[in-house]
Structure formats: structure tokens, C-alpha cells
C-alpha positions in Angstrom: -0.1 -0.2 -0.1 1.2 3.5 -0.9 2.0 5.4 1.9 1.9 9.2 1.6 3.2 12.0 4.0 1.6 14.5 5.1 3.7 17.7 6.1 1.8 20.7 7.8 4.0 24.0 7.7 4.6 26.5 10.6 2.2 29.3 8.4 -0.8 26.9 8.5 -0.3 25.9 12.3 -0.3 29.9 12.9 -3.0 30.5 10.9 -5.2 27.4 12.8 -4.1 29.6 15.8 -5.7 32.5 14.7 -8.6 31.8 13.6 -9.5 29.3 16.8 -8.5 32.4 19.0 -10.9 34.6 16.7 -13.3 32.2 17.3 -13.4 30.9 13.8 -13.5 27.4 14.6 -16.3 26.3 12.0 -14.4 28.5 9.2 -11.1 26.8 9.8 -13.0 23.7 9.6 -14.8 24.4 6.5 -11.8 25.7 5.0 -9.7 22.5 5.7 -12.1 19.8 4.5 -12.7 21.9 1.1 -8.6 21.8 0.9 -8.5 18.2 1.5 -11.2 17.5 -1.1 -8.9 19.7 -3.6 -6.0 17.5 -2.9 -7.7 14.7 -2.7 -8.9 15.3 -6.3 -5.2 15.9 -7.8 -3.9 12.7 -6.4 -7.4 10.7 -7.4 -6.6 11.6 -11.1 -2.9 12.0 -10.9 -3.2 8.0 -10.0 -5.1 7.4 -12.7 -2.9 8.0 -15.1 -0.2 6.2 -13.6 1.3 8.9 -10.7 1.9 8.4 -7.3 2.1 11.1 -4.4 4.5 11.0 -1.8 3.9 14.0 -0.2 0.9 16.4 1.1 1.9 19.7 2.2 -0.5 22.6 3.9 0.7 26.1 4.7 -1.2 29.5 4.8 -2.2 29.8 1.2 -3.5 26.2 0.8 -2.0 22.9 -0.1 -0.2 21.3 -2.3 1.1 18.0 -3.0 4.5 16.4 -4.4 4.5 13.2 -7.0 7.1 10.9 -7.6 7.3 11.4 -11.2 7.0 14.7 -13.2 3.9 15.1 -15.0 3.4 15.0 -18.3 2.6 17.7 -20.4 -0.3 15.8 -21.8 -1.8 15.1 -18.3 -0.9 18.4 -16.4 -4.2 19.9 -17.5 -6.4 17.5 -16.1 -4.9 16.8 -13.2 -4.7 20.6 -12.3 -7.9 21.2 -13.1 -9.5 18.3 -10.7 -9.2 20.6 -7.7 -10.6 23.3 -8.8 -13.6 21.4 -10.5 -14.5 19.5 -7.3 -14.6 22.7 -5.7 -17.1 24.1 -8.1 -18.9 20.2 -8.0 -19.8 21.1 -4.3 -20.8 24.6 -4.9 -23.2 23.2 -7.1 -24.4 20.4 -5.1 -24.8 23.1 -2.3 -26.6 25.2 -4.0 -29.2 22.5 -5.1 -29.5 21.4 -1.5 -30.9 25.0 -0.9 -33.6 25.0 -3.8 -34.6 21.8 -2.5 -34.3 21.9 1.3 -33.6 25.4 2.1 -33.2 24.6 5.7 -29.8 23.8 4.6 -28.5 27.0 3.7 -27.6 27.5 7.4 -25.5 24.3 7.9 -23.6 24.4 4.4 -23.4 28.4 3.4 -19.9 29.0 5.1 -18.7 25.5 3.1 -19.9 26.8 -0.3 -17.8 30.1 0.3 -15.1 28.2 1.2 -14.9 25.9 -1.6 -15.7 28.9 -4.3 -13.0 30.9 -2.6 -10.5 28.0 -3.0 -11.8 27.2 -6.6 -11.6 30.6 -7.8 -8.4 31.4 -6.1 -6.8 28.1 -8.1 -8.3 29.2 -11.4 -5.9 32.2 -11.3 -3.5 31.7 -13.9 -0.4 32.7 -11.9 2.7 30.7 -10.5 2.1 28.0 -8.8 -1.8 28.0 -8.8 -3.3 25.3 -10.5 -4.6 28.1 -13.7 -1.0 28.7 -14.3 -0.3 24.6 -14.7 -3.5 24.5 -17.1 -2.5 27.2 -19.5 1.0 26.2 -19.6 -0.4 22.7 -20.5 -2.4 24.5 -23.3 0.3 26.9 -24.4 3.3 24.2 -24.5 2.1 22.4 -27.0 2.4 25.0 -29.4 5.8 26.5 -28.1 7.4 26.1 -24.8 9.2 29.2 -24.9 5.7 31.2 -25.5 4.5 29.6 -22.7 6.9 30.4 -20.4 7.0 34.3 -21.7 3.2 34.7 -21.5 3.5 32.9 -17.7 6.2 35.5 -16.8 4.0 38.9 -18.1 0.8 37.4 -16.4 2.5 36.5 -13.2 3.9 40.3 -12.8 0.9 41.7 -13.7 -1.3 39.3 -10.8 1.7 40.7 -8.6 1.4 44.4 -9.5 -2.7 44.2 -9.5 -2.3 42.6 -5.7 0.3 45.3 -5.0 -2.2 48.1 -6.1 -4.8 46.4 -4.1 -3.0 46.8 -1.3 -2.0 50.2 -1.8 -5.7 51.2 -2.2 -6.7 49.5 0.6 -4.2 51.9 3.1 -6.5 54.4 2.1 -10.1 52.8 2.7 -10.2 49.5 4.6 -6.8 48.5 5.0 -6.1 44.3 4.2 -2.8 42.8 4.8 -3.8 39.7 2.4 -3.2 41.8 -0.7 0.2 42.0 0.4 0.7 38.8 1.0 -0.1 37.3 -1.8 1.6 39.9 -3.8 4.6 38.3 -1.8 3.6 34.8 -2.2 3.3 35.1 -5.7 6.8 37.1 -6.6 8.9 34.5 -4.5 8.1 32.2 -7.0 9.7 34.1 -9.7 12.8 33.9 -8.1 15.2 31.3 -9.3 15.3 28.5 -7.1 18.9 27.2 -5.9 20.6 25.2 -3.0 21.7 27.4 -0.3 24.7 26.4 1.8 22.7 25.2 4.6 20.5 22.8 2.4 23.8 21.0 0.9 25.1 20.8 4.8 22.5 19.4 6.3 22.0 16.7 3.3 25.8 16.2 3.5 25.9 15.6 7.4 22.2 14.6 8.3 21.1 12.4 5.4 22.2 9.4 3.5 23.8 10.4 0.4 24.3 7.0 -2.0 26.1 9.6 -4.3 28.8 10.9 -1.9 31.7 7.9 -1.9 33.1 6.3 1.3 36.3 7.7 2.2 39.1 5.0 3.6 42.2 5.4 4.5 45.2 3.1 3.7 48.4 2.6 5.7 51.4 1.6 3.9 55.3 0.8 4.7 57.7 3.4 3.8 59.2 1.3 1.4 56.1 0.4 -0.2 56.1 1.3 -4.0 53.3 3.1 -6.0 52.4 -0.1 -8.1 52.0 -2.0 -4.6 49.9 0.8 -3.2 47.5 0.7 -6.2 46.9 -2.9 -5.8 45.8 -2.6 -2.4 43.8 0.1 -3.0 41.9 -1.8 -5.5 41.8 -5.1 -3.4 40.4 -2.7 -0.5 
């Protein structure tokens, strides 16, 4: 049976604490369930196409999955769309329930809003959201170079838009969320490279099969070079 690691980021725990202190327990539960369903939809479609999920990570801005192998461009669209699609389907189900049994509105309204928010937010064509993956899948069929250029332009435009919204909110109703989104999207434009800390951590704390084992050879002063090479080979 496949084992999936679940990682919970510090930002997600911090968000949970803030929401609980603010007496938003039901909102947190509804949001968490909507996120889990979103990621399970990704996993289901990915598994149906032969991919295995190794990690599910939750953070302040949602959740993400990590697959064992890189997704093919032909499979990227359907896997990316599966998450927002299940959230939209839940919204339709909730709306239908309101028509059939109006009393259910009081119990499902918050759940409806959480699913609608997650689906709409993830449809934005900006990295690392599902909308960007869907757009990349479509444009890459024509030209990989064009796909990268269009993706970067959209990313810059969305970042600028959130910065403008944050500045406007400073004069009307202050909202730090816009700035956090702008920083989050901007961080994905930066080149990803390993820091010295990452290298040292893997070197000293993780087993690395690529690192050769170092052996010490003790020889007599009269040992010739050929004899030393022979001892090294035998060892």
C-alpha cells in the first residue's frame, strides 16, 4: 500500500491558532475539508494516470501535493483542473440543496463560500496555482518558449495588481492579505537554488548514496606506487 507523508507548515499552524483565537473554528474546519477534497481530487486523477503521490503539504495559502515523477504535459491539464473542479461541483451541490431543502443553507453556506474561494483562487493563471499549470499545458503544445514568456508576463501583472489593491486598501479598508499574496507570487519568480544550509544538511544529516566513502590506507615507507595501487584495488 502506498504511503503518503503529510506535512503541516508552521504558517498553517499559525493560521489555525489565529482563527481559533478569533472564534472562527467552524470556518477553519470548513476550509480544511475543502482543501483536503481539493487535493484528493488531484491525487485521484494523478493516480488514474499512473502517478504516485509522496507528500501532501499544508500551509497558509492552501495545500500542495508532490508526485514521485514529473508530470507529462499531456496529463498536466486534467490533474491541475481536478482540484478546482471538485470545489465547483460541491458549490453546485450546495446550491441545489438550498433549492430543495432551504433549511440546509444555514449549515452549508460557509462550506459553499470556502469551496468557491479555493476554486476561484486556484483558477488564477499565476504560479504556483492550478490555473498556471493548466495554461502552461495548453501553451506548451504550441511552443514551450512562448508558454514561459506568457506565464512570466501574467505573473508580473497579477503581482502588480495585488500590490495596487494593497495600496488602495491603505486609504480605505486596510487589508494585509493583498500584500501577502503579492509576496507569495513574487517568491515563485525567483530562481530556486540550494543554499549552503541545504547542502550541509544533506551532507551531514541525510544519507547520500552519491557521496563516495573515504577509506584510509596504511602502507610501509618502502611500499612502491604499484603495490599501493594494488592494495587500493583489493580493498
